[in-house]
N, C-alpha and C positions, 0 to 999 in steps of 0.2 A: 273874671276869672276866664282861662283858655285851657286848651290841653293839646299837648302834644306827644306825638310817637314818630319812632323813627327805627327802622331795621334793615341790616347790612347783613347779607345772606347768599348763598349759591344758588338759587332759586328766585323766581319772578316774587320781588315784595308790596306789588302794588296790590292785592288781593289783603293779604295781612295788614299792610297799614288803612287799608277803608275800613276794614271791621275793626280796629282798633280804632279809628274814629269813630265809628257807629258808639262804640263803647264809652265814647269819652263825651260824648254828645250834650251829656248833663252839664259838663264844664262850661258849654256853650253853643249856640245854635244858629247863630246870623250869619256865621260863612265858614266856607271850608276851603282847604286846599292842598295840595302835593306838590314836591319838587323831587324827581327821580332823575339820579345820573347814570347815563348809560354812557355814552360817546361825548354827551354834554349834558345840561342842565336842562331838564325838560319840566314845566310848570303846568300844572293846570290846577284854576280855582272857580268857586262858584259862591253865589251870595244864595244863600237858605241854607237847608240842610244836609246833611253828606251823603243824601241818596241823590243830588243835585250833582255834587263833585262827582257820586261812583259814574251816573252817566255819562259826563264829559270825559273822565278818564277810559272809560271802555270806548267813547264812540271815536276818541284818538288813537286808541292803541297801545296806552300806555303802560309800558314794561323795564322792568330794570330790575339790578340786584342788590342796590343803594337809595334810599330815600328817606323823605322827612314830611310828615304831615300836621296838620294844625285845623282845629276846632274852636271858630271866635267868638266872644262874646265882648262884644266895639268898648274901649275904653278910651283910647284915643284917634279920633277919625270915625268916619261915617261906615255905614256899614256898604259898602261900596266893593266890587272885586279887587280895587287899585289899593283897598286898603287891607286884603285877605292878604291870610299868609299861605305860604313861606313868603319873603323878602330875599330878594336879589341884589348882588352887584359885579360888577359895575354899571352896566346898565340893564332895561330889561328885555333885549332883544339879545346882546350876546353874556348871561349871566355865567360868572368865574367862581361865586359865592351864595349858595341858597341858604335861610337863618328859620328856624321858627321858634316860639318865643312865650313864653308865660309868665305875667306880673307887668311892673310898671318901671320904667327908666326915667327917674326923679331928673336926672340932667339932660335928658336928652336936647330941649332946644339950645341947650351950651354947644353939645356934640353936633348938631344941624347945622351949626352958624360955622363952628370949625370945619368940618367936613367940606361944606360950601363953598369956604374959601379956599378947598384944596383942589375944588372943580369937579366933585360929585353933584351929579343934578338928583335929586328928590321925586318918586314918582308917588309917595302916599302922603297922608297925616301923620303916618302912625309915628311911636317912638321905637318899633321895633327895626326900623330900618337905618337907624343908625348904627345899628349892631353890625348890618351886614357891611355896610361901607367900612366901618373902624376892621372887620375882619381883613377884607379885601384891600386894603390902605398897609395892615401891616403884613399882611402875605408880599405886596409889592414891594415893601422897603426889603425883602429877602428874609422873613421869618419863613420856618415852615407852619402847617396849619394850628398843630397844637401852640406854639409858642404864640403865636397871633391872634388865638381864643385866649389865652390866660393873659395877654398884653391888651386887649379889647377889656376884657370885663374888668381889669383893675382899675380903667377909667369908669367905668359907669357905677352912678350909684341910685340904688333902690333896691327893688325884689325880683328876680329872674331863673326861669329856667330855660335854657336854651339846646336846640343843635344845631351844630353846622356840619353843613357839606362842601368837597369844592370839588371844582371839575377837573384839577390837577391833581387831587390824590383820591382817586377812584377806591381806594383799598382801605378808606379809613372816614367812620364818625365821630366826631368830636361833640363835647356836650360839657356844661357847666350849669352848677347851681350855685344858686343866693335866696334864700328865704322864701323859695316857691318849689313845691313838691318836684323830685324828679328819682327816677327809678332805672336802673340796667337790667333786663329779663337776660339773662343765659341759656341760651340754648345750645344744641348741638352741631358746628361747623355754619354759626347764624349768632346775632345778639343783637336784643335789641334796646329800645330807651322810650320810658312813657310817662306819664305824670300821673297815671294810677295804673295800679297792678291788673285792671279790669283791661288795660288795653291789649295786655301780652299773653292772659291767661290759656288762649287758644295754641302758643306754642313754647311755652314753658310755663313749667311753675317755680324754677330759680331765681329768685330778685337780690338784687343788693339795692338799699337805699341811701342813697347818695345825701352826703353830709351839708350843711353850708359851707363856702366856701372851695368844694371841689370841681375840679375840670378833671374828666376822661378822656380816652380813645377807644372807640371797639373797632376788630376786624374782625372776621366771621371764625377766626380763630382765638380769639384774647381779648381782654378788658384791662387797661388800664389807668389807672386812679392816682391823681394828685391831690392831695389837702390843700388845706387855705395858708399850708407856710410850703408849696411848692415842692413839696419832699414825695417820693413815693409812699400810698396809702393803702393799708387795707383796710377792706370793708366786709362785714358776716352777711355770707349767703344766706339767706330765708328762704324755707319752703312755706311757698306759699297754700292754705287753706281756702281759700275763697271758692266758691264754686259758681261754675258758667249760669247754674241757674237763679240764683240768686240776685245775677244782673241782669236778665232779663225782664223787660214790661213787664209780660205777663197778659193777665186778663185786663192790665189798668190801660186808663186814658193818656196818664202819662205817670212821670218820674215822683214829680210832689204827691201825685194820689197816692202810689204806692209806698210810697216813705211813711206818708201818713198811715196806711192802713197794715202797715209792720211796724210800727212803733211798741205795742206791746209785746210784741216775740223780741226786738232789739233790747229792751227795759230788762224783757227777763232772761236773755245771754249775758246783758252786761252784769246784772245781778247775779247770775249763777257765776260767770268769771270772778266777780270778789269774793262769794263763799268759798270757804273753808273748815271743811266737818259740820258742815251745819249752821255755822256762824261767819260773821263778817271779819275779818282778819284784823287784827288790832292795830296795826301798823298805817293803817288808809285812816284812822283817825286821831 
């Protein structure tokens, strides 16, 4: 399990992304990374907690109004900086595409072999890198970013939530979901993607939960969603009532300890939600 976050705004998104990653750290904390698009894609990655990434991003003066971030729990590949997300294409030194991914790509070996024959060189052991190269390949074939993402995910098997940025489209961020959670946060002149609502609560409480097969694009002013049939789709906007205080570690040493001590309250809240006029609702049985 990993956590992803992305933002497109009219202000520097790096602080928002770092804060979002801190709130997603329960989903993985062996490494973390950012890719920020200014005039080019700038990437910073670090092994360890998000605080290590924050220190590196600050030292490098990382800023930009479009970016994606990731906190990792290793599945494919060891805990190394080269395996940390975001992953890029076509090369590490001159990235044109950057991708973050939560999930498992089951046919990554097949796709890796195919992409190597097309001339792509892999710099990591991860399944995610095939996504970056696939999107780049289809962009090189003349497809726009959205179409390239749609084509790429149609060739993947497994489960994924991804976000993609491209150096030639500084005005847009693309994302896709299949089998892994992904939501869109709606702001004023800015929009976000995240694995969990906790990552966007400091900026907005208006969220859209993407459905399986959805592919979407975000600009500062608009969100466009396509369903698994490829057609434009409307998704309900929710107002999150999650409190920021409930997401803080508080007096606990770690989040597992916090969850253990909060079980009585969580159970009581669950039961309360299922009771109607002092009795359990009949339709529950």
